[in-house]
C-alpha positions as CSV (number, residue, x, y, z in Angstrom):
1,M,-14.9,-6.4,-1.9
2,S,-17.8,-3.3,-1.7
3,K,-16.1,0.0,-0.8
4,E,-19.5,0.6,0.7
5,L,-19.4,-2.0,3.0
6,F,-15.8,-1.2,3.9
7,D,-15.1,2.2,3.3
8,L,-11.3,3.5,4.7
9,T,-11.4,6.8,2.8
10,G,-9.7,9.5,4.5
11,K,-7.4,7.0,6.4
12,L,-3.8,6.1,6.2
13,A,-2.4,2.2,6.6
14,L,1.4,1.6,7.3
15,I,1.7,-2.1,6.1
16,T,5.1,-3.7,7.0
17,G,6.9,-6.0,4.2
18,S,4.6,-4.5,1.6
19,S,6.8,-4.2,-1.4
20,S,5.4,-8.1,-2.9
21,G,3.6,-10.9,-1.4
22,T,1.1,-11.0,1.2
23,G,1.9,-7.9,2.6
24,L,1.6,-6.4,-1.1
25,T,-1.9,-8.4,-1.4
26,I,-3.1,-7.0,1.9
27,A,-2.4,-3.1,0.6
28,K,-3.9,-3.5,-2.6
29,G,-7.1,-4.3,-0.7
30,L,-7.0,-1.5,1.7
31,A,-6.2,0.9,-1.2
32,K,-9.6,-0.9,-2.8
33,A,-11.2,0.4,0.4
34,G,-10.2,3.7,-0.2
35,C,-7.3,3.9,2.3
36,A,-4.1,5.6,1.3
37,I,-1.3,3.5,1.9
38,A,2.1,3.4,3.2
39,I,4.7,1.0,1.3
40,N,7.4,-0.6,4.0
41,G,10.5,-2.6,3.3
42,I,13.7,-2.6,3.8
43,D,14.7,-2.8,-0.1
44,E,14.7,0.8,-1.4
45,K,14.5,0.0,-4.9
46,R,11.9,-2.8,-4.4
47,I,9.8,-0.2,-2.1
48,K,10.0,2.4,-4.5
49,D,9.1,0.3,-7.6
50,T,5.8,-1.2,-5.8
51,V,4.6,2.4,-5.5
52,A,5.4,3.5,-8.7
53,S,2.9,0.6,-9.9
54,L,0.4,1.0,-7.6
55,K,0.2,4.8,-8.6
56,K,-0.3,3.5,-12.3
57,E,-3.3,1.5,-10.9
58,S,-4.4,5.1,-9.4
59,Y,-4.0,4.0,-5.7
60,L,-2.3,6.8,-3.0
61,S,0.6,5.1,-1.8
62,L,3.7,6.6,-0.5
63,C,7.5,4.8,0.1
64,L,8.3,4.2,3.5
65,E,11.8,2.2,3.5
66,F,12.9,1.4,7.2
67,D,13.9,-1.5,9.5
68,F,12.9,-2.5,13.1
């Protein structure tokens, strides 16, 4: 996806259930478009590991553990 066609620089997205699977794929797509991403899930270790992995890929991300 071209960042010029879909630029989200300066935006923040909260993607629920994004520590793995489809949610993580969506989070990475938004991050590639320049968006900062908030990774959410109920397993604190898993979301922290996911954020650490995303930061290694130079994606701006943060960890939010909660359940509705």
